[in-house]
C-alpha positions in Angstrom: 16.2 7.8 14.1 14.8 10.9 12.5 11.0 11.4 12.7 9.5 13.3 9.7 6.1 14.9 10.1 4.2 16.7 7.4 2.4 19.5 9.1 1.4 22.5 7.1 1.2 25.1 9.9 4.5 24.9 11.8 3.8 27.8 14.1 1.0 26.0 15.8 3.3 23.1 16.8 5.8 24.5 19.2 6.6 21.1 20.8 10.3 21.6 21.6 11.2 18.7 19.3 12.7 20.5 16.3 16.1 18.9 16.8 14.4 15.4 16.4 11.5 16.1 14.0 11.6 17.5 10.5 8.4 19.5 9.8 8.3 19.5 6.0 5.1 21.4 5.3 3.6 20.6 1.9 5.8 18.4 -0.2 5.4 16.9 -3.7 4.3 13.3 -4.3 7.9 12.4 -5.3 9.3 13.8 -2.0 6.5 12.0 -0.1 7.4 8.7 -1.7 11.1 9.3 -1.0 10.3 9.9 2.7 8.0 7.0 3.0 10.5 4.6 1.4 13.0 5.4 4.1 10.6 5.3 7.0 10.9 2.5 9.6 7.4 3.1 10.9 4.5 5.1 9.6 1.5 6.2 11.7 -2.2 6.3 11.0 -3.5 8.1 14.1 -7.1 8.5 12.9 -9.3 8.1 16.0 -12.3 5.9 16.0 -15.4 7.8 14.7 -18.4 6.8 12.5 -16.5 8.1 9.4 -13.0 6.8 10.2 -14.2 3.3 11.2 -15.5 2.7 7.6 -13.0 4.8 5.5 -10.1 3.5 3.5 -7.3 6.0 4.0 -5.0 6.4 1.0 -2.0 6.8 3.3 -2.3 3.2 4.4 -2.0 2.1 0.8 0.9 4.5 0.2 2.6 3.1 3.3 2.2 -0.5 2.1 3.4 0.3 -1.4 6.7 1.6 0.1 7.1 -1.4 2.5 6.4 0.8 5.4 5.1 -0.6 8.6 2.0 1.0 10.2 0.8 1.7 13.7 -2.9 2.4 13.7 -5.9 2.4 16.0 -7.8 -0.8 15.5 -10.5 0.5 13.0 -12.6 -1.9 10.9 -11.6 -0.6 7.5 -7.9 0.0 8.4 -7.7 -3.6 9.5 -9.2 -4.7 6.2 -6.8 -2.5 4.2 -3.6 -2.9 6.1 -4.2 -6.4 7.5 -0.9 -7.8 8.9 1.1 -4.7 7.7 -0.1 -2.8 10.7 0.2 -3.1 14.5 -3.1 -2.1 16.1 -3.8 -0.2 19.3 -7.1 0.0 21.2 -9.1 2.8 19.5 -8.6 6.2 20.9 -6.1 5.0 23.5 -3.1 7.2 23.0 -1.0 5.4 25.5 -1.7 2.1 23.8 -0.8 3.8 20.4 2.5 4.9 21.9 3.3 1.4 23.3 2.6 -0.1 19.8 5.1 2.4 18.3 7.7 1.4 20.9 7.0 -2.3 20.4 7.6 -2.0 16.7 10.7 0.1 17.2 12.1 -2.7 19.3 11.4 -5.5 16.8 13.3 -5.1 13.5 12.3 -8.6 12.4 8.6 -7.8 12.8 9.1 -4.5 10.9 10.8 -6.3 8.0 8.0 -9.0 7.9 5.3 -6.3 8.1 6.9 -4.3 5.3 7.2 -7.2 3.0 3.6 -8.2 3.7 2.3 -4.7 3.1 4.1 -4.4 -0.2 2.8 -7.8 -1.4 -0.7 -6.9 -0.2 -0.8 -3.7 -2.2 0.5 -5.4 -5.3 -1.5 -8.6 -5.2 -4.7 -7.6 -3.5 -5.3 -3.8 -3.6 -3.7 -2.4 -6.7 -5.9 -1.2 -9.6 -5.3 -4.2 -11.8 -7.0 -6.3 -9.1 -9.7 -3.9 -7.9 -10.7 -2.8 -11.4 -11.7 -6.4 -12.2 -13.9 -6.4 -9.1 -15.5 -3.1 -10.1 -16.1 -4.3 -13.6 -17.7 -7.5 -12.3 -20.0 -5.5 -10.1 -21.1 -3.2 -13.0 -21.6 -6.2 -15.2 -23.9 -7.7 -12.5 -25.8 -4.5 -11.9 -26.4 -3.7 -15.6 -26.8 -7.2 -17.0 -30.0 -8.0 -18.9 -32.3 -9.9 -16.5 -32.6 -13.6 -17.5 -35.1 -16.3 -16.5 -32.7 -17.5 -13.9 -32.1 -14.1 -12.4 -33.0 -13.8 -8.7 -34.4 -10.4 -9.4 -37.2 -11.9 -11.6 -38.8 -13.7 -8.7 
């Protein structure tokens, strides 16, 4: 198994793992999708914080679109976004995060099922053709002419 990390400043990361990890630096979107499509497991190591707990990270959607499985800390918005396409670790517990990676490495059936679920979730629930309808409905509600039956007239 080859681990690929995209880290832009290679000199700061002298970890002694160069024979097992490919540090790509900046890569194009096409290369990124190629790498993701071959990944067995993708990581979302964002720690719990007031911002991270309520932020939707695009990488979780990219992982899902490529059938990648995710290991993440158990953050509210990540759980909503990835749902069953991720295996969750106790927030900010690096040892639990590592155990979740190992657990997923050892379970090819779970990885397959999670990848299939993630791809279907992105297509059926999170893609623009679905979310745009929700956005348009919200705008229609907000900008509708108040009627006699509107709750805002009371």
